[in-house]
C-alpha positions in Angstrom: 7.2 -8.7 -17.2 4.4 -11.1 -17.2 1.8 -10.6 -14.1 -0.8 -12.5 -13.1 -3.2 -10.9 -10.4 -5.6 -12.8 -8.6 -8.8 -10.9 -7.2 -10.3 -8.3 -9.9 -12.3 -6.6 -7.0 -11.0 -2.7 -6.5 -7.7 -3.6 -5.0 -6.6 -6.0 -8.1 -8.6 -3.9 -10.5 -6.2 -1.0 -9.5 -2.8 -2.8 -9.9 -4.0 -4.4 -13.3 -4.8 -0.9 -14.7 -1.1 0.3 -13.6 0.7 -2.3 -14.8 -1.2 -2.9 -17.7 -0.6 1.1 -18.7 3.4 0.1 -18.4 3.1 -2.6 -21.1 3.7 -5.3 -19.0 1.9 -8.8 -19.8 -1.4 -8.6 -17.4 -3.7 -11.5 -16.7 -5.9 -10.8 -14.1 -8.1 -14.2 -12.2 -11.2 -14.0 -10.5 -14.1 -16.5 -9.9 -16.4 -13.4 -10.8 -16.7 -13.7 -14.5 -18.6 -9.9 -14.5 -15.5 -8.7 -13.0 -13.2 -10.6 -15.7 -15.1 -8.8 -18.4 -15.2 -5.3 -16.7 -11.7 -5.7 -16.4 -11.1 -6.9 -19.7 -13.2 -4.5 -21.5 -11.3 -1.4 -19.8 -8.3 -2.6 -19.6 -5.0 -4.1 -21.5 -5.5 -7.2 -20.2 -6.4 -11.0 -20.7 -9.0 -12.3 -17.8 -9.9 -16.2 -17.1 -12.4 -16.9 -14.8 -11.9 -19.0 -12.3 -10.7 -20.3 -8.8 -7.5 -18.5 -8.1 -6.0 -21.3 -6.3 -6.5 -24.0 -8.7 -3.2 -25.1 -10.5 -5.2 -25.5 -14.1 -6.7 -21.9 -13.8 -2.9 -20.8 -13.2 -1.6 -23.1 -15.9 -4.0 -21.3 -18.4 -3.1 -17.7 -17.3 0.6 -18.6 -18.1 1.9 -19.6 -14.8 4.4 -21.7 -16.4 6.5 -18.4 -17.6 4.9 -15.8 -15.0 7.6 -13.4 -13.7 5.3 -12.6 -10.8 2.0 -13.5 -8.8 0.1 -11.0 -6.8 -2.6 -12.6 -5.0 -5.8 -9.9 -3.5 -8.7 -12.2 -3.5 -10.7 -11.6 -0.6 -10.1 -14.7 1.0 -6.7 -15.2 2.9 -7.2 -18.8 2.4 -7.6 -18.7 -1.2 -4.0 -16.3 -1.0 -1.8 -18.2 0.4 -3.1 -21.4 -1.2 -2.2 -19.1 -4.2 1.0 -18.6 -3.4 1.9 -21.9 -2.3 0.7 -23.6 -6.0 2.5 -20.6 -7.9 5.9 -21.8 -6.0 5.6 -25.6 -5.4 4.2 -26.6 -9.4 5.3 -23.3 -11.4 8.1 -21.7 -9.9 6.8 -18.3 -9.6 10.0 -16.1 -8.9 8.2 -13.5 -6.9 4.7 -14.0 -4.8 2.6 -11.4 -3.3 -0.5 -11.5 -0.9 -2.9 -9.6 0.7 -4.0 -11.1 4.3 -6.6 -9.9 6.8 -6.4 -12.2 9.6 -4.7 -11.1 12.6 -3.7 -14.3 13.5 -2.0 -15.5 10.0 -0.1 -12.3 9.9 1.0 -13.1 13.7 2.4 -16.2 12.6 3.4 -15.5 9.7 5.7 -12.7 10.9 6.9 -15.0 13.7 7.5 -18.4 12.5 6.0 -19.5 9.0 7.7 -16.5 7.2 10.7 -16.9 9.3 11.2 -20.5 8.7 9.8 -19.9 4.8 7.6 -22.4 5.3 4.9 -20.3 3.3 6.4 -19.0 0.3 5.4 -15.6 0.0 7.4 -12.5 -0.9 5.6 -10.4 0.6 2.9 -9.8 2.9 0.5 -6.6 2.5 -2.0 -6.3 5.4 -4.7 -4.0 4.1 -5.9 -3.3 8.6 -2.1 -2.4 9.5 -1.8 -0.1 6.0 -5.0 2.1 7.1 -3.7 1.9 10.8 -0.6 3.3 9.4 -2.3 6.1 7.5 -4.7 6.9 10.6 -1.2 7.2 12.8 -0.1 9.5 9.7 -3.1 11.7 9.8 -2.4 12.2 13.6 0.7 13.2 13.3 0.1 16.0 10.6 -4.0 16.6 12.0 -4.2 20.0 9.5 -3.9 17.7 6.5 -6.6 15.3 4.9 -3.7 13.4 3.3 0.0 12.8 4.5 3.1 9.9 3.5 6.3 10.5 4.2 9.5 10.2 1.2 12.7 10.4 0.9 13.7 8.3 3.7 11.3 9.8 6.4 13.1 13.3 5.4 10.2 14.7 2.9 6.2 14.5 3.8 3.6 15.1 1.1 0.6 17.2 2.5 -2.9 17.8 1.6 -4.3 21.1 2.8 -7.7 22.1 2.0 -7.7 25.6 1.6 -10.1 28.0 3.9 -11.8 31.8 3.0 -9.0 33.4 5.5 -5.9 31.4 3.5 -3.4 34.1 4.0 -1.8 33.3 1.0 -5.1 33.3 -1.5 -5.1 34.5 -4.8 -0.8 34.7 -4.7 0.5 32.9 -7.7 3.0 30.4 -6.8 6.4 31.9 -8.4 5.9 34.8 -5.5 5.4 32.3 -2.6 8.8 31.1 -3.5 10.2 34.7 -3.4 8.2 35.2 0.0 9.4 31.9 2.0 13.0 31.6 0.2 14.1 29.2 3.1 11.0 27.1 2.9 11.6 23.9 1.7 8.5 23.3 0.0 6.5 23.2 -2.8 3.2 22.7 -4.4 3.0 19.7 -6.8 -0.7 19.4 -6.9 -3.9 21.2 -6.9 -8.0 19.8 -7.0 -10.0 22.6 -8.1 -14.1 21.6 -8.5 -13.0 17.8 -8.5 -10.4 18.1 -11.3 -6.3 17.7 -9.9 -3.6 19.4 -12.1 0.0 20.0 -11.5 0.0 23.6 -11.3 2.0 26.3 -13.3 4.2 28.8 -11.6 1.3 31.3 -12.4 -1.2 29.8 -11.0 -3.0 30.9 -8.1 -4.9 29.5 -4.9 -8.6 29.8 -4.4 -10.7 29.1 -1.0 -12.0 25.4 -0.9 -9.1 24.5 -3.4 -7.2 21.4 -1.9 -3.3 21.4 -2.3 -0.5 18.7 -2.3 3.1 20.3 -0.9 6.0 18.0 -0.8 7.7 19.5 2.4 11.0 18.8 4.1 9.7 17.2 7.5 11.4 20.5 9.7 9.2 22.3 7.7 5.9 21.0 7.9 4.5 23.0 10.7 6.0 26.5 9.1 4.0 25.2 5.7 0.9 24.6 7.8 1.0 27.7 8.8 1.4 29.6 5.8 -1.7 28.4 4.4 -3.2 29.4 7.7 -3.6 25.6 9.3 -3.1 25.1 13.3 -0.3 23.0 14.2 -1.7 21.8 17.5 -0.3 18.9 18.9 -2.8 16.1 19.0 -2.9 14.7 22.7 -6.7 13.2 23.1 -8.3 10.8 20.8 -11.3 8.8 20.3 -11.3 6.1 18.3 -15.0 5.1 17.2 -14.2 1.2 16.0 -11.9 -2.0 17.6 -11.5 -4.0 15.2 -8.3 -4.7 13.5 -7.6 -1.3 12.6 -9.1 0.7 15.2 -7.4 -2.0 17.6 -3.8 -1.4 15.7 -4.0 2.2 16.0 -4.3 1.9 19.7 -2.2 -0.1 20.2 0.5 2.2 18.3 -0.8 5.4 20.1 0.4 3.2 23.3 3.7 2.5 22.2 4.3 5.9 20.9 6.8 8.1 24.0 4.8 11.0 23.4 1.4 9.4 24.9 -1.7 10.0 23.3 -4.4 9.4 25.4 -7.0 7.0 23.3 -10.6 6.1 24.0 -12.0 3.1 22.0 -15.8 2.6 21.2 -16.6 -0.4 20.0 -20.5 -1.8 19.7 -19.4 -5.7 19.2 -19.3 -6.6 22.7 -16.8 -9.3 22.0 -14.7 -6.9 20.0 -14.8 -4.7 22.4 -13.7 -7.2 25.1 -10.8 -8.2 22.9 -9.3 -4.8 22.2 -9.7 -4.3 26.2 -7.9 -7.6 27.3 -5.2 -6.6 24.0 -4.9 -2.5 25.2 -3.1 -1.9 28.5 -3.8 2.0 29.4 -7.0 2.7 26.7 -10.3 3.1 27.8 -12.5 1.0 25.6 -16.4 1.6 26.3 -18.8 -1.0 24.8 -21.8 1.0 22.6 -22.6 2.9 19.4 -20.6 5.3 17.9 -23.8 7.3 16.8 -24.7 7.3 20.4 -25.2 10.6 21.7 -24.6 10.1 25.6 -21.9 7.2 24.8 -20.1 10.3 23.1 -20.6 12.7 25.9 -19.7 9.5 28.5 -16.0 9.4 26.1 -15.5 13.4 26.3 -15.5 13.7 23.0 -15.5 17.2 23.1 -12.1 17.5 25.0 -11.2 15.1 22.5 -8.3 17.1 19.5 -9.1 14.6 16.9 -12.4 11.4 16.5 -11.2 8.6 14.5 -14.1 6.7 12.7 -12.8 3.4 11.8 -15.3 1.0 11.8 -16.0 -1.3 8.2 -19.2 0.8 7.7 -18.3 3.8 5.5 -21.5 5.6 6.9 -21.6 4.8 10.2 -18.0 6.4 10.2 -19.6 9.6 8.0 -22.3 9.5 10.6 -20.0 9.0 13.9 -17.3 11.7 12.6 -20.6 14.2 12.2 -22.0 13.6 15.5 -19.0 14.0 17.1 -18.1 17.2 15.4 -21.6 18.2 16.4 -20.5 17.2 20.5 -17.9 19.4 19.9 -14.5 17.9 18.5 -12.4 19.8 16.4 -11.7 17.2 14.3 -12.4 14.3 12.3 -11.0 11.4 10.0 -12.9 8.6 8.2 -12.1 5.5 6.9 -13.9 5.6 3.7 -14.1 2.5 1.4 -16.3 3.6 -1.5 -14.8 7.0 -2.9 -18.5 8.0 -4.3 -18.9 9.3 -0.7 -15.7 11.4 -1.0 -17.2 14.5 -2.2 -19.7 14.4 1.0 -16.3 15.1 3.5 -16.6 18.6 2.7 -20.1 19.1 3.1 -20.4 17.0 6.4 -17.2 19.2 7.7 -15.4 15.9 7.7 -11.5 16.9 7.9 -9.5 14.0 6.5 -10.6 10.2 4.9 -9.0 7.5 4.7 -8.9 5.2 1.8 -8.0 1.9 2.3 -8.1 0.6 -1.2 -4.9 3.8 -2.2 -3.3 2.9 0.7 -3.3 -1.5 -0.3 -2.6 -0.4 -3.6 0.1 2.2 -3.2 1.6 -0.5 -0.7 1.8 -3.4 -3.7 2.9 -1.0 -6.2 6.0 -0.5 -4.2 7.0 -4.0 -3.8 6.1 -4.7 -7.4 8.2 -1.4 -8.4 10.8 -2.8 -6.0 14.3 -1.7 -8.6 14.8 1.8 -8.3 11.7 2.7 -7.1 11.7 3.4 -3.5 8.5 4.7 -2.8 4.8 5.1 -4.9 2.1 6.7 -3.6 -1.3 6.6 -4.8 -3.7 9.8 -4.5 -7.3 10.2 -5.0 -9.5 7.6 -6.7 -6.0 6.7 -8.5 -5.8 10.4 -10.2 -2.1 10.8 -9.3 1.1 9.1 -8.0 3.9 10.6 -6.2 7.0 8.1 -7.4 10.5 8.4 -5.4 13.4 6.6 -7.5 16.8 6.4 -7.9 18.3 8.2 -11.1 20.5 6.0 -13.2 23.2 7.4 -15.4 20.8 5.9 -18.5 17.9 8.3 -16.7 16.9 11.2 -19.6 17.2 13.3 -16.5 20.4 12.4 -15.5 23.4 15.4 -15.9 20.2 17.9 -16.3 18.9 21.3 -14.9 15.3 20.6 -13.8 14.4 23.3 -16.4 15.5 21.6 -19.1 13.9 18.3 -18.2 11.3 17.4 -21.0 8.8 16.8 -18.0 5.1 15.9 -19.0 2.3 18.9 -18.4 1.0 17.0 -15.5 4.0 16.4 -13.5 6.0 18.4 -11.0 9.6 17.3 -9.2 8.9 17.9 -5.7 11.9 17.1 -3.6 15.2 15.5 -4.2 17.9 14.2 -2.1 21.9 14.5 -3.0 24.0 12.8 -0.6 21.6 12.0 1.8 20.5 16.0 2.2 16.7 16.8 1.2 16.5 20.0 -0.9 14.0 22.0 -2.9 14.3 21.5 -6.4 14.9 25.0 -8.8 15.0 25.0 -11.6 18.7 25.4 -12.1 19.2 22.0 -10.0 20.9 19.7 -11.5 19.9 16.1 -11.8 22.8 13.7 -11.0 22.9 9.8 -11.6 22.4 8.4 -8.0 20.4 11.1 -6.7 16.9 10.6 -5.3 13.9 12.4 -6.6 9.7 12.3 -5.5 7.9 13.6 -8.8 4.3 13.9 -8.6 2.7 12.9 -11.4 -1.4 12.8 -13.2 -2.0 9.0 -13.8 -2.0 9.4 -17.5 1.2 10.5 -17.4 3.4 7.9 -15.0 4.3 6.2 -17.9 6.4 9.0 -19.4 7.8 9.7 -15.7 8.8 6.2 -15.6 10.6 6.4 -19.3 12.5 9.5 -18.0 13.2 7.3 -14.7 13.9 4.2 -16.6 12.7 2.6 -13.9 9.6 0.3 -15.7 11.7 -2.6 -16.9 13.6 -2.8 -13.4 10.8 -4.6 -11.0 12.8 -6.8 -9.0 
């Protein structure tokens, strides 16, 4: 497949890395020549320096015979014009655009998109993706990372293990025997900054971060087994009333099991906009780092604080202030992956990486064929790939124990006839089954070979 990626920033670079690693013909376009050189030096891609929306630049990038264009520059306008040029001049079959401005999104989802006036096949909104990720964190407050799979019947949980975790130093195969009815499986462990797929004899230790694939009905039991509270969230304080914070507050207002929220926003105009858009949520104008304002927001009585401003350091400090003021849980929005190691030292419970959520969302649409979901873990260290098994797949008709999985891959769940089961060694994978597989980044191409999906994108 021939793909043009417009924008060589963090999102564009990661998408290019994924697609070029799967032997696709990738050309990346960006106005910044340094970013292009970084991409071409590190990845098996071609690079063009220039305006992504200019027809002559797209011509040089090979738009005449491209199968897909992904417009992920920092400018909404450039992304929209790029898709229009790709459609009108080059007739590129599939066009994906990243858009941030709420005004564009509202218009596209209501009028432009419905009437097909703007030729964009898939719109990706980082703010909406991040807002949904924040809501997932609230739904599983004891997990630092979470995503749904298999039609919402299964959930990936990232759990940090404390010294009082009751299953420490227990071999994983013994956990399976002890909790034989538990539909959950440890698929990944991060220990001392190294992520790996565990063996049955591996044990768990304090400060490990484990990724567990669980049936949604067994999530609370799974968390309890790993020593985590399953207390329902009833009150939250949101620091940051911009697009992300506002989207989260609005979603909380729409929920049937209402969660009481308060929003703190430093910018007066944005605070007034948020107050006008929200019906039951209290909006406070002020600095989320101000201890007196946190006290006014009753952060000590809140179940969680969500620091969702557009500044990483403000989010980190606000989360620390909130926890010092008595809030039991803090969730941060962090763009810079180099800051993630500070989370443990600062006692921050969970973080949301906008780049990872956006990359995962784009990959879901790029791999549209038999792949139903793709979730990027950490700094693109691993993926969980959900896909339907084809008759031509090397997996079809084989028992799990007989499938030649790469060392860094584990099957976390299987859906047969609409029912999700925990896979065992003697579980037979049949054509039409849907599987969810955890795979380290280096092993993703081999997993896709097993699934026979890399050639079926759209």
